[in-house]
Structure formats: structure tokens, C-alpha cells
N, C-alpha and C positions, 0 to 999 in steps of 0.2 A: 411369388411363391417359388421356393427352391425345392427341386425334386432330386432324389438320388436314385439312380437305376442300377440294377445288378447286371454286370456284363456277361454272366454265364450263359444266357440264352437270348434269343431274339424277341422273347415275349416282353412287351412293355407294360404288362399289367402288374408287374412286381415293382411298384414304386413306393417309396416311403417319403412322406412329406416331412420337411424339417420342422414344420409348425404343428405337428400332430401332438396330442396330449401325452402320448407315451414318450416322445422325444424330449419335450421341454417341461415335463411336469404338468401341474394343473393348468387348465385353460385360463388365459388372461381374463376372459369375460367373467369367470366365476370366482376369481380372486377377490378377497376382501381388501378394501383400501384402508390403510391406516391413516389416522389423522396426523398432520404434521405438528411437531412440537413448536412452542413459541421460543424461537431463538433470537428474537429481536431484543438486543440488550439496551437499545436507546430508551425503552420504557423504564428501565431500571435507574436511569439517571434522575437525580433529584432536580426537578424543574423549578427550584427556588429562585435562581437568578441566572442571568445570562453568563456570568462569570463561571458558575459551577458547570453549566453545560459546555462552555468552551474548554475548561480544564478536562472534563470527561472525554470530549471528542479528541483533544490533543493527546491524552493518554492512550486512546484507542489507535489513533493515527500513527503514533511513534512506537507503539508496543510497550510503553512504560507501565501499563497495567500489570505486566508480568513480573515486575520487579518489586522487591520489598520497599517499604516506605523510606528507609534510610538510603537504599541504593538509588531510589528515585530522586531523593534530595541531593545526593552527591552528583548524579547525572545532571540535574538542573543547574547546580552551582557551577560545575565545570563547563557545561555547555553555554550558559549565559556569559560566563567570564570570557570564554574563547570568542564568542560572537561580539562582545563589547570591544575587546582588544582588536579584533579584526576590523570592525567598523571604524574605530578611532584611527587605526593605522591608515586606512583608506582615506579618511577625511584629511589627515595631516599630509599625506602624500599628494592628494588632489589640490589642496591649498598651496603647497609648495610648487606644484607644477603650474598652476594658474599664475602665481606670483612671478615665477621665472619667465613665463610666456609673456606677461605684460611688460616686464622690464628687460627683456632679452635684447631688444634693439638699441637700447641706450648704452652708451659707453662713457665711462668716467675717465677723464684725463687728469692726472696729478702732475703738477709742475713743481719741481724741486728747485729751489734757488740756491 
């Protein structure tokens, strides 16, 4: 409990409590509690199939639910294209690296007559 004293006199009877009803409005015990609203949007997802639930959660996770349908389509096309190109580049680089590693110790000698 926090108390505030007035420094004008040595009398300690003039204390005001910070939790008094006049300082903070109505007492917490007498306040009416409001019911919480239902903000769980997972119940709005159509539970028809696993694919629909996955798409719904993907849209929530990435924030795509805020975009218009055509913007979402463009984002998905560009995103999947970039991901595919990146993965193919990594696969080709890795195969070349492994192939060079396997044949790196062998030397070919060409004899010209």
C-alpha cells in the first residue's frame, strides 16, 4: 500500500491512500466485469479438409489475409518462382561441387605426337 504524507506538519494522521476510491475511481471489487468477445478466428476456418486449414493458417502466419485476392495470387506466383529458382540453383551447384570433389585428384595427361 502506497501512502502520501503532507510535509506541512509533523502530524501523520493526514495520509491519503493511493488505492482509495476517491483517487482511483470506483472500487475494483464493485466494478462489473465485462465478458470477453470471441476473437478466436480458427473457428471461422472451414474444416472441410486438411488443405483448407493449411491454407488458412499459412495466410494468417504470413499476413496474406490482409491482401486482395489478386495481390495474394501475385505474391504466391513470385514467391514460389523465387523459391524454385533458388532451390534449383543450390541443387546444380551442389552436384557440380560433389562431381568436382570426386574427380579432383585424377589428372589427365594428353600425349601429342
